[in-house]
KEPABA-579779 format. One record per residue: x, y, z of N, C-alpha, C in turn; residue number from 1. Coordinates in steps of 0.05 Angstrom, whole numbers, plus 5000, padded with zeros to 4 digits. Atoms other than C-alpha are relative to their C-alpha. Layout:
<rs>
> X,Y,Z,X,Y,Z,X,Y,Z,NUM
...
</rs>
This chain:
<rs>
> 5013,4974,4996,9024,4328,5514,5011,5009,5029,1
> 4990,4988,4974,9051,4375,5570,4979,5000,5019,2
> 5020,5002,4980,9016,4358,5633,4994,5029,5012,3
> 5006,4974,4989,9024,4431,5655,4979,5018,4986,4
> 5021,4984,5017,8978,4454,5599,4973,4992,5005,5
> 5027,5011,4993,8920,4414,5627,4990,5013,5026,6
> 5011,4988,4975,8877,4454,5676,4979,4981,5012,7
> 5019,5016,4982,8835,4420,5731,4972,5012,4995,8
> 5028,4988,5004,8761,4430,5714,4989,5008,5028,9
> 5011,4989,4974,8723,4470,5767,4973,4989,5006,10
> 5025,5011,4991,8667,4447,5809,4976,5024,4997,11
> 5022,4981,5002,8597,4480,5798,4990,5012,5027,12
> 5006,4989,4973,8592,4491,5873,4975,4991,5011,13
> 5026,5011,4990,8527,4452,5880,5005,4983,5024,14
> 4994,5017,4976,8526,4420,5950,4977,4979,5003,15
> 5018,5020,4997,8488,4356,5943,5013,4972,4991,16
> 4989,5027,5006,8498,4280,5932,4997,4996,4968,17
> 5003,5007,5029,8504,4247,5863,5022,5015,4983,18
> 4979,4988,5017,8543,4270,5803,5001,5029,5000,19
> 4998,4972,5000,8569,4340,5801,5006,5009,4971,20
> 4994,4989,5028,8565,4378,5735,5023,5018,5003,21
> 4975,4984,5000,8633,4408,5719,4998,5022,4979,22
> 4999,4978,5017,8638,4476,5689,5027,5011,4997,23
> 4974,4990,5006,8701,4501,5656,5001,5030,5009,24
> 4998,4971,4992,8726,4567,5686,5009,5018,4977,25
> 4990,4985,5023,8748,4590,5617,4977,5012,4986,26
> 5021,4986,5013,8702,4642,5587,5006,5006,4971,27
> 4992,4994,5026,8737,4645,5520,4980,4991,4980,28
> 5019,5010,5020,8682,4605,5486,4975,5016,4999,29
> 5026,4984,5000,8629,4655,5501,4998,5019,4976,30
> 5006,4983,5025,8597,4695,5444,4984,5024,5009,31
> 5017,4977,4993,8565,4765,5446,4972,4994,4997,32
> 5028,5008,5003,8501,4730,5423,4991,4981,5022,33
> 5008,5015,4980,8501,4687,5484,4981,5015,5019,34
> 5022,4983,4983,8442,4704,5531,5014,5013,5023,35
> 4986,4987,4977,8490,4714,5590,5016,5025,4994,36
> 4986,4978,5009,8532,4762,5551,4981,5023,4993,37
> 5020,4979,5009,8472,4799,5522,4987,5013,5027,38
> 5012,4989,4975,8443,4806,5593,5020,5019,5015,39
> 4980,4983,4987,8509,4831,5622,5004,5027,4986,40
> 4995,4978,5014,8517,4880,5567,4975,5020,4999,41
> 5023,4986,5002,8446,4901,5560,4987,5010,5025,42
> 5010,4990,4975,8432,4913,5632,5021,5018,5016,43
> 4976,4988,4986,8497,4949,5649,4990,5028,5010,44
> 5008,4975,4990,8465,5019,5653,4980,4997,5022,45
> 5020,5004,4978,8405,4994,5695,5015,4992,5025,46
> 4986,5008,4977,8454,4960,5742,5014,5022,5013,47
> 4986,4978,4991,8496,5021,5748,4979,5021,5016,48
> 5019,4982,4988,8434,5064,5763,4989,4989,5028,49
> 5008,5012,4975,8410,5014,5816,5021,5003,5022,50
> 4977,4999,4981,8478,5013,5850,5004,5029,5011,51
> 4995,4971,4990,8480,5089,5854,4975,5014,5008,52
> 5022,4986,4988,8411,5103,5878,5006,5004,5031,53
> 4992,4993,4973,8413,5135,5948,4997,4981,5021,54
> 5004,5023,4980,8385,5077,5986,5022,4981,5001,55
> 4978,5020,5001,8439,5030,5962,5025,5014,5010,56
> 4976,4986,4991,8495,5081,5973,4999,5004,5031,57
> 5001,4997,4971,8471,5094,6044,5003,4972,5013,58
> 4997,5027,4991,8465,5019,6054,5031,4993,5003,59
> 4971,5009,5003,8537,5007,6032,5019,5015,5020,60
> 4984,4985,4982,8562,5062,6078,4993,4990,5030,61
> 5010,5009,4973,8527,5026,6138,4979,5017,5012,62
> 5020,4982,4990,8474,5080,6144,4975,4986,4998,63
> 5025,5017,5003,8418,5031,6158,4982,5002,5025,64
> 5020,4999,4980,8355,5041,6199,4987,4974,5002,65
> 5010,5027,4997,8332,4976,6229,4972,4994,4990,66
> 5027,5003,5009,8259,4988,6216,4998,5000,4968,67
> 4999,5000,5029,8275,5002,6142,5011,4973,4990,68
> 4989,5028,5008,8317,4938,6138,4978,4979,5002,69
> 5021,5017,4998,8259,4901,6164,4978,5001,4978,70
> 5018,4994,5020,8213,4931,6113,5011,4990,4974,71
> 4986,5011,5024,8263,4913,6058,4996,4970,5000,72
> 5004,5028,4997,8259,4841,6083,4974,4991,4992,73
> 5030,5007,5008,8183,4842,6076,4998,5003,4970,74
> 5004,4995,5031,8188,4871,6004,5013,4974,4987,75
> 4986,5022,5011,8238,4815,5988,4982,4973,5002,76
> 5017,5024,4996,8192,4762,6017,4976,4998,4979,77
> 5020,5000,5018,8135,4782,5973,5009,4995,4971,78
> 4990,5004,5027,8177,4786,5910,5009,4971,4997,79
> 4990,5027,5003,8210,4718,5921,4976,4980,5001,80
> 5025,5018,4997,8143,4686,5940,4986,4999,4973,81
> 5012,4999,5027,8115,4709,5873,5016,4986,4981,82
> 4981,5011,5020,8176,4690,5834,5004,4969,5001,83
> 4996,5028,4998,8183,4621,5864,4974,4985,4997,84
> 5026,5013,5006,8109,4607,5859,4998,4996,4971,85
> 5002,5002,5030,8112,4621,5784,5021,4981,4989,86
> 4979,5019,5008,8177,4582,5776,4990,4972,5004,87
> 5011,5029,4993,8144,4521,5811,4980,4991,4979,88
> 5022,5006,5018,8084,4526,5765,5011,4994,4973,89
> 4989,5003,5026,8129,4528,5704,5027,4984,4999,90
> 4974,5014,4996,8186,4482,5728,5004,4980,4976,91
> 4994,5017,5020,8175,4435,5669,4998,5013,4972,92
> 5001,4983,5026,8173,4491,5615,5028,4997,4991,93
> 4974,5004,5012,8231,4481,5567,5020,5022,5004,94
> 4981,4979,4995,8261,4548,5583,5004,5007,5030,95
> 4997,4997,4971,8252,4543,5659,5014,4975,5012,96
> 4991,5024,4990,8270,4470,5672,5030,4999,5003,97
> 4969,5001,5000,8347,4479,5655,5012,5018,5023,98
> 4989,4979,4980,8353,4536,5708,4983,4996,5025,99
> 5017,5007,4975,8307,4503,5760,5019,4989,5022,100
> 4983,5010,4979,8349,4498,5823,4986,5008,5028,101
> 5014,4989,4976,8300,4506,5882,5015,4994,5026,102
> 4984,5005,4975,8345,4472,5936,5025,5021,5001,103
> 4976,4981,5001,8403,4519,5916,4992,5027,5003,104
> 5007,4971,5003,8367,4584,5902,4976,5010,5014,105
> 5024,4989,4989,8299,4591,5931,5003,5012,5026,106
> 4995,4984,4978,8295,4645,5983,4974,5002,5019,107
> 5025,4994,4986,8223,4645,6009,5003,4990,5029,108
> 4999,5013,4971,8235,4599,6070,5021,5016,5016,109
> 4979,4985,4985,8300,4636,6088,4989,5026,5007,110
> 5012,4974,4993,8263,4703,6085,4979,4996,5022,111
> 5019,5004,4978,8206,4674,6129,5014,4996,5028,112
> 4983,5002,4975,8259,4656,6182,5009,5028,5010,113
> 4989,4974,4994,8287,4726,6178,4975,5019,5014,114
> 5021,4985,4991,8218,4756,6187,4988,4991,5029,115
> 5006,5011,4973,8203,4711,6248,5020,5012,5018,116
> 4979,4991,4983,8268,4736,6277,4993,5030,5008,117
> 5004,4971,4996,8250,4810,6267,4972,5006,5011,118
> 5026,4995,4993,8175,4808,6280,4987,4980,5019,119
> 5012,5018,4982,8163,4747,6322,4985,4978,4987,120
> 5015,5024,5009,8122,4684,6315,4974,5008,4983,121
> 5024,4992,5015,8061,4721,6288,5008,5021,4978,122
> 4988,4981,5020,8103,4758,6234,4982,5001,4976,123
> 5017,4999,5024,8052,4739,6180,4976,5019,5002,124
> 5023,4983,4995,7997,4780,6213,5010,5029,5001,125
> 4990,4972,4997,8044,4841,6217,5011,5012,4974,126
> 4989,4988,5024,8066,4849,6146,4980,5001,4976,127
> 5020,4996,5022,8031,4872,6082,5017,5007,4977,128
> 4989,4993,5026,8048,4882,6008,4999,5032,4999,129
> 5000,4969,5001,8072,4957,6001,4992,5009,4972,130
> 5007,4990,5025,8051,5001,5947,5023,5001,4979,131
> 4976,4999,5016,8123,5006,5921,5007,4972,4988,132
> 4993,5027,5008,8129,4929,5916,4979,4986,4981,133
> 5022,5012,5013,8061,4912,5887,5003,4998,4970,134
> 4996,5002,5027,8078,4929,5815,5019,4978,4992,135
> 4980,5021,5005,8138,4883,5817,4987,4972,5003,136
> 5014,5026,4996,8097,4826,5846,4980,4994,4977,137
> 5021,5005,5020,8041,4835,5796,5012,4995,4973,138
> 4987,5004,5026,8089,4837,5738,5009,4969,5000,139
> 4991,5027,4999,8120,4770,5760,4978,4980,4995,140
> 5024,5019,5004,8052,4737,5764,4992,5002,4971,141
> 5011,4996,5028,8034,4766,5696,5016,4984,4980,142
> 4983,5013,5019,8095,4739,5659,4998,4968,5004,143
> 5001,5027,4991,8089,4672,5697,4976,4987,4987,144
> 5025,5011,5011,8018,4664,5672,5000,5001,4968,145
> 5005,4996,5027,8024,4691,5602,5025,4997,4982,146
> 4976,5002,5015,8097,4689,5581,5024,4990,5016,147
> 4981,5011,4978,8139,4642,5626,5030,5004,4991,148
> 4972,4997,5006,8204,4651,5585,5013,5026,5012,149
> 4989,4975,4985,8209,4721,5617,5006,4996,5028,150
> 4990,5008,4973,8217,4688,5683,5029,4996,5002,151
> 4971,5002,5001,8287,4677,5661,5013,5025,5009,152
> 4989,4975,4995,8300,4751,5665,4998,5007,5030,153
> 5002,4993,4970,8271,4759,5736,5017,4981,5017,154
> 4985,5018,4985,8307,4696,5761,5029,5010,4998,155
> 4974,4991,5004,8373,4721,5731,5005,5025,5017,156
> 4998,4975,4987,8364,4792,5759,5003,4998,5029,157
> 5000,5002,4970,8351,4770,5831,5021,4982,5009,158
> 4981,5021,4989,8390,4706,5841,5029,5004,4996,159
> 4972,4994,5004,8453,4728,5807,5009,5022,5015,160
> 4992,4977,4983,8453,4792,5844,5002,4993,5029,161
> 4998,5009,4973,8442,4757,5911,5024,4985,5004,162
> 4974,5014,4999,8502,4711,5896,5026,5018,4998,163
> 4976,4983,5003,8545,4772,5881,5000,5024,5019,164
> 4999,4978,4983,8535,4840,5911,4985,4995,5027,165
> 5015,5006,4976,8485,4811,5961,5017,4993,5024,166
> 4984,5011,4980,8539,4780,5999,5016,5024,5014,167
> 4988,4975,4987,8574,4851,6012,4977,5011,5016,168
> 5023,4987,4984,8505,4877,6035,4996,4985,5026,169
> 5006,5018,4976,8501,4817,6085,5021,5010,5021,170
> 4979,4989,4981,8567,4840,6119,4996,5027,5011,171
> 5005,4972,4991,8549,4912,6120,4975,5000,5020,172
> 5024,5001,4983,8480,4898,6151,5007,4986,5027,173
> 4994,5014,4975,8509,4849,6202,5015,5021,5020,174
> 4986,4982,4983,8557,4903,6228,4984,5025,5008,175
> 5016,4974,4994,8511,4965,6223,4978,4993,5019,176
> 5024,5005,4984,8452,4930,6257,5008,4982,5024,177
> 4990,5017,4978,8495,4888,6306,4985,4976,5001,178
> 5015,5025,5003,8461,4825,6283,5017,4977,5009,179
> 4984,5025,4989,8483,4757,6314,5018,4988,4977,180
> 4981,5014,5019,8544,4725,6281,4990,4974,4991,181
> 5010,5025,5007,8504,4662,6280,4981,5000,4975,182
> 5015,4998,5024,8463,4690,6222,4971,5007,5003,183
> 5027,4991,4998,8394,4707,6251,4995,5026,4988,184
> 5007,4975,5015,8361,4761,6209,5013,5002,4974,185
> 4985,4997,5028,8407,4746,6149,5000,4973,4988,186
> 5001,5026,5014,8384,4676,6127,4996,5004,4970,187
> 5004,4996,5029,8365,4707,6062,5025,4999,4984,188
> 4975,5000,5012,8439,4716,6044,5015,4973,5002,189
> 4984,5026,4997,8459,4644,6065,4989,4981,4980,190
> 5007,5022,5019,8457,4596,6007,5015,4975,5007,191
> 4988,5024,4986,8469,4533,6044,5005,4977,4980,192
> 4998,5022,5019,8461,4488,5983,5022,5007,4980,193
> 4980,4991,5019,8518,4524,5946,5028,5002,5015,194
> 4974,4997,4988,8592,4515,5964,5018,5021,4987,195
> 4985,4979,5012,8621,4562,5912,4981,5016,4984,196
> 5017,4982,5013,8583,4622,5891,5009,5005,4971,197
> 4988,4995,5028,8628,4634,5830,4994,4975,4984,198
> 5006,5023,5016,8623,4562,5807,4971,4997,4993,199
> 5030,5003,5007,8548,4562,5812,4989,5020,4980,200
> 5008,4980,5019,8540,4626,5775,5009,4992,4971,201
> 4992,5011,5027,8581,4597,5718,4981,4978,4990,202
> 5018,5021,5008,8536,4537,5718,4974,5014,4992,203
> 5026,4988,5007,8475,4580,5717,5001,5014,4973,204
> 4998,4985,5026,8499,4624,5660,5002,4979,4976,205
> 4996,5019,5021,8519,4562,5620,4973,4987,4992,206
> 5026,5011,5005,8449,4534,5628,4983,5020,4983,207
> 5016,4980,5015,8417,4600,5605,5011,5000,4971,208
> 4989,4998,5028,8464,4599,5544,4990,4976,4983,209
> 5009,5026,5014,8440,4530,5525,4971,5000,4994,210
> 5029,4999,5006,8367,4551,5522,4995,5006,4971,211
> 5005,4996,5029,8339,4547,5452,4982,5024,4999,212
> 5014,4974,5002,8319,4619,5441,5010,5013,4973,213
> 4994,4984,5025,8317,4660,5376,5009,5029,5010,214
> 4992,4973,4993,8347,4731,5376,4978,5017,5011,215
> 5022,4983,4988,8280,4763,5388,4994,4992,5028,216
> 5006,5009,4973,8267,4721,5450,5021,5010,5019,217
> 4977,4992,4982,8336,4736,5478,4996,5030,5005,218
> 5003,4972,4995,8323,4810,5469,4977,5007,5017,219
> 5023,4996,4981,8257,4805,5504,5007,4996,5026,220
> 4991,5006,4975,8291,4774,5562,5018,5022,5013,221
> 4984,4977,4992,8341,4830,5564,4984,5023,5008,222
> 5019,4978,4993,8286,4882,5562,4986,4996,5027,223
> 5014,5008,4975,8249,4845,5618,5018,5002,5022,224
> 4981,4996,4979,8312,4845,5660,5003,5028,5005,225
> 5000,4969,4994,8317,4921,5652,4975,5007,5015,226
> 5026,4994,4985,8246,4924,5673,5001,4991,5030,227
> 4999,5008,4973,8261,4882,5735,5019,5019,5017,228
> 4982,4982,4987,8318,4930,5753,4983,5024,5007,229
> 5017,4978,4993,8266,4986,5749,4981,4996,5022,230
> 5016,5007,4978,8220,4950,5796,5015,5001,5027,231
> 4983,4999,4976,8276,4942,5844,5007,5028,5010,232
> 4996,4972,4994,8291,5015,5841,4976,5012,5012,233
> 5024,4989,4988,8219,5030,5856,4998,4993,5031,234
> 5001,5008,4973,8224,4990,5919,5022,5015,5015,235
> 4979,4985,4986,8290,5025,5937,4991,5028,5007,236
> 5008,4972,4998,8257,5093,5928,4980,5002,5023,237
> 5019,5000,4978,8200,5074,5974,5013,4995,5026,238
> 4985,5003,4976,8248,5050,6028,5016,5024,5007,239
> 4986,4974,4995,8289,5114,6021,4980,5020,5012,240
> 5021,4982,4990,8224,5154,6031,4992,4993,5030,241
> 5009,5010,4973,8206,5112,6092,5024,5009,5020,242
> 4976,4994,4985,8278,5123,6119,5000,5031,5007,243
> 4999,4969,4996,8274,5199,6110,4978,5007,5019,244
> 5022,4994,4982,8207,5201,6146,5007,4994,5028,245
> 4992,5007,4973,8234,5164,6204,5019,5018,5012,246
> 4979,4980,4990,8296,5211,6210,4987,5027,5005,247
> 5015,4974,4993,8249,5271,6206,4986,4999,5026,248
> 5015,5001,4976,8205,5246,6260,5020,4999,5025,249
> 4983,5000,4979,8266,5231,6304,5012,5028,5007,250
> 4987,4974,4998,8295,5300,6291,4978,5019,5014,251
> 5019,4984,4989,8228,5332,6310,4995,4994,5028,252
> 5004,5007,4974,8223,5293,6374,5024,5011,5016,253
> 4975,4989,4985,8297,5313,6393,4996,5031,5003,254
> 5004,4970,4999,8282,5386,6374,4979,5009,5020,255
> 5020,4992,4981,8217,5387,6414,5009,4996,5029,256
> 4990,5004,4974,8253,5358,6473,5019,5020,5010,257
> 4980,4979,4993,8309,5406,6470,4986,5028,5005,258
> 5015,4977,4996,8258,5463,6464,4988,5001,5027,259
> 5012,5002,4976,8223,5440,6525,5020,5005,5023,260
> 4980,4996,4979,8288,5439,6565,5009,5028,5000,261
> 4990,4972,5003,8310,5509,6538,4979,5018,5011,262
> 5019,4979,4992,8244,5543,6552,4991,4995,5030,263
> 5011,5004,4974,8229,5511,6619,5023,4994,5021,264
> 4979,5010,4981,8286,5473,6655,5023,5021,5002,265
> 4978,4981,4999,8339,5525,6634,4995,5024,5017,266
> 5009,4975,4986,8299,5583,6662,5000,4991,5030,267
> 5001,5009,4974,8292,5542,6726,5028,4995,5012,268
> 4974,5009,4991,8364,5520,6729,5021,5008,4980,269
> 4980,4992,5019,8416,5561,6691,5028,4987,5005,270
> 4977,5014,4996,8469,5520,6726,5003,4975,4981,271
> 4998,5020,5019,8450,5463,6681,5007,5008,4973,272
> 4993,4988,5024,8455,5506,6621,5030,5005,4998,273
> 4972,4995,4999,8524,5527,6642,5016,4976,4999,274
> 4987,5026,5000,8546,5455,6652,5002,4990,4973,275
> 4998,5008,5029,8525,5437,6582,5015,5016,4981,276
> 4984,4983,5016,8555,5497,6552,5030,4994,5003,277
> 4972,5006,4995,8621,5479,6584,5009,4975,4986,278
> 4994,5028,5015,8616,5410,6551,5003,5006,4970,279
> 4994,4991,5028,8621,5450,6484,4975,4999,4983,280
> 5027,4999,5017,8546,5452,6462,4993,5028,4995,281
> 5006,4971,5004,8534,5520,6430,4971,5006,5005,282
> 5028,4997,4997,8459,5511,6434,4995,5007,5030,283
> 5003,4996,4972,8464,5508,6512,5013,5027,5007,284
> 4986,4974,4995,8514,5567,6510,4984,5024,4996,285
> 5018,4977,5008,8466,5613,6473,4978,5002,5018,286
> 5023,5000,4982,8410,5592,6518,5007,5011,5027,287
> 4989,4993,4974,8453,5605,6580,5001,5032,4999,288
> 4998,4969,5002,8467,5679,6556,4971,5011,5003,289
> 5029,4991,5001,8392,5687,6541,4988,5000,5029,290
> 5014,5004,4974,8372,5662,6610,5014,5020,5019,291
> 4986,4983,4981,8425,5704,6647,4991,5029,4997,292
> 5007,4971,5005,8403,5770,6614,4974,5003,5016,293
> 5028,4997,4986,8332,5757,6645,5003,4995,5031,294
> 4995,5007,4972,8363,5733,6712,5025,5006,5009,295
> 4973,4992,4992,8422,5774,6731,5011,4988,5026,296
> 4990,5010,4975,8428,5749,6802,5013,4971,4995,297
> 4988,5029,5004,8444,5679,6774,5028,5002,4992,298
> 4973,4998,5007,8510,5707,6751,5020,4993,5021,299
> 4984,5007,4976,8538,5700,6822,5002,4971,5002,300
> 4997,5032,4999,8521,5625,6823,5016,4990,4978,301
> 4985,5010,5022,8548,5616,6755,5029,5004,5002,302
> 4971,4993,4996,8613,5652,6771,5014,4981,5018,303
> 4989,5019,4980,8622,5608,6831,5004,4973,4987,304
> 4997,5026,5013,8610,5546,6790,5023,5000,4980,305
> 4978,4998,5019,8658,5568,6736,5027,5001,5014,306
> 4975,5001,4985,8713,5583,6788,5005,4972,5010,307
> 4994,5027,4990,8705,5515,6819,5010,4982,4978,308
> 4995,5017,5022,8704,5481,6752,5030,5007,4989,309
> 4974,4994,5012,8767,5521,6728,5020,4990,5021,310
> 4979,5011,4982,8805,5504,6794,5003,4971,4999,311
> 4998,5029,5000,8787,5431,6790,5017,4994,4972,312
> 4985,5006,5026,8812,5431,6714,5031,5005,5006,313
> 4972,4993,4996,8878,5466,6736,5014,4980,5018,314
> 4989,5021,4982,8888,5416,6791,5005,4973,4985,315
> 4997,5024,5013,8877,5357,6745,5023,5003,4980,316
> 4979,4997,5019,8925,5385,6691,5027,4998,5013,317
> 4975,5001,4986,8978,5394,6743,5006,4974,5012,318
</rs>
């Protein structure tokens, strides 16, 4: 046999002692009826809608408000606390046990560290479950109690996303918010028990495909995964609204401050208005004209200032 035709098996990327489960990197053996393939195909539209919602698009552009990012971390904390609580309760369930990877995947403790970084040691007393996140949390508890097989959908939707696009969001957030390179505030994205995200995702999908499920159960999992995407978009919409409110409040404060200056300080000191107009601000230029109309004697002082400024500029350019 030609040795060149034999490919080296790939590691599953699990970082721990003992035997390592090996997963072949070749996807040729997958079938359209495999759960991983049904989920990928059946949630494509939901995935696209989630990626194209305004909150995510702004995030990817680096347009991130720190307070909104903190609230997003709070929302994730409640979602993962609910999901991991239900997974723990059902860890021996035949459809949960094969995909039970607490050391590798669970995010609750990592999120707790992030919240302590953002809010301080008393972070637990400062956070609460928001209206936009509550339906998501309630649904996770509902399926964990009544229909644990659907936890497969919630686990897949969150964890596989975190190991994929979540790594891009981490880099964007670190740059946009100027967070420490050491990782504070971003522990959620650090999967310390996984050495290869790609290898682990292959392992996880293979475990899902080995679950003994009939076609109807598989379709219910796909439907629940679409529902999970919907819950995530509800959280995104809430965060987007909060961000818009913060922006409006800032604009109102800036506008009010500018109005105070224009109606008070400019009348007292047209020189300041002239200086700001010279810097290219049309608002100050208009206010300057308005002020001078009411105070013609100020034109003499302004003309002197402009002459000095022009002379200085000419000297500098020469």
